[in-house]
N, C-alpha and C positions, 0 to 999 in steps of 0.2 A: 453524498460521499463519492468522489470521483475514483475511477479505476481505469486501468489499462489491461488489455488482453493480449495474449500471445498463444499461438498454436505450436505444438511440438509433437511430432510423431503421432498425430491423430488425437492427441489430448489437448485440452484448452486450459490455460492458467490465467489467473487474474492477480494483479497487484492493486490493492485498494489503499487509499490514503485517507486518514482522518485524524483528528486531534483527540488524544486520550487524556481527558481532564484528570483522571485519577493518577496518572503518571506524569503530568505536566510535560508531555512530550508528544511529538508527532508519531503516529503509528503507521507503519508501512507493512501491510499484510500480504502474504503470498497464499493463494488458495488454488485448488483445482476448480475451474469454472464449471458451472452447470448450465444446461440449456435454459433459456428464459421461457417462462410459460407463455402460451399464446393468450393474448388479452384483447380486449375490445378497444374502442376509441378512448376510453377513460384510462387506459393502462399508462402509468408514468414511464414505463420502460418500452413503449412501443418502438419497434424497429431495432431493438437490442436483441441479439441472438444468444448471448451468454451473459450470465451474472456471476459475481464472485460467490464462491462456496464457503464452507467452514475453513478458518485459517489453519494453515500448516505451520507457517513461520510468521512471527511478528517482530519487526525491528522497531525499537523505541528510540526516537531521536530527540533528546532534550533540546528545547529551543530557548531556554532562559539562562542557562549557565554553560558556556563553552567548555568548562572543565569537566563536566559530566560526560561520560563516555556513552555512546550508543550501545544498546544491548540487543540481542536476538533471543527470542523465546521460541521454543519448539512446542507445537501443539499437535499431538498425534496419539490417539488412543491405540491405534494399531500401527504396525510398521508400514511406513510410506516411503516411496522412492521419489525423489525430486531429481529430474534429469539435470546434468551438469550445466547445459546451456540455459535452462530455466533458472537455476541457482545463480549463475553469472548475471542474467538479466535482472533478477530480484536485487542482487547486491549492487548493481549499477544504479537502480532506482533509490536504494538506501543511501548510497554515496552522494547522489544528487541532492537528496533531502538534507543530509548532513551539511553539505556545502551551502545550500540556501539558508539554513538555520544559522550557520556560523557567520555568513556575510551579513545577514540581517542583524544579528546580535552586535557585530563589530560596528555597524552603522547606526546602532541604537534604534533600529526600526523593526521591532518584532511583528508589527502589523504587515510588513512586506511578506513575511513567511505565511501569515494567516491568509492574506489575499492570494498568494500563489497557490497555496493548498486548496483554496476554494475554487480556483479557476479550472481545475482538472475535470 
């Protein structure tokens, strides 16, 4: 599952992309990133300094029906603060995924969305 990282005011955040089969939609997750464990030569994340943590927000972007609207779910057992700049970055990532899904649907090529999602 590909992800992107961003640092803001000393904290690290991750946006993770994956396909949610149960929702028939692409999931774009925002989390506070956590330091990657130090691993040996066998570590699949060697060279990675931060990994995505538990999701704070998850946007679901339907890819099979353009009439279905994307939704955002909030996951937070305790009150969490998401900086405005990070929220804007997250929503830009969601908007990009919506655009890719809609273009692929209009072109009748859902595999384009799947390939793009797996390239991250």
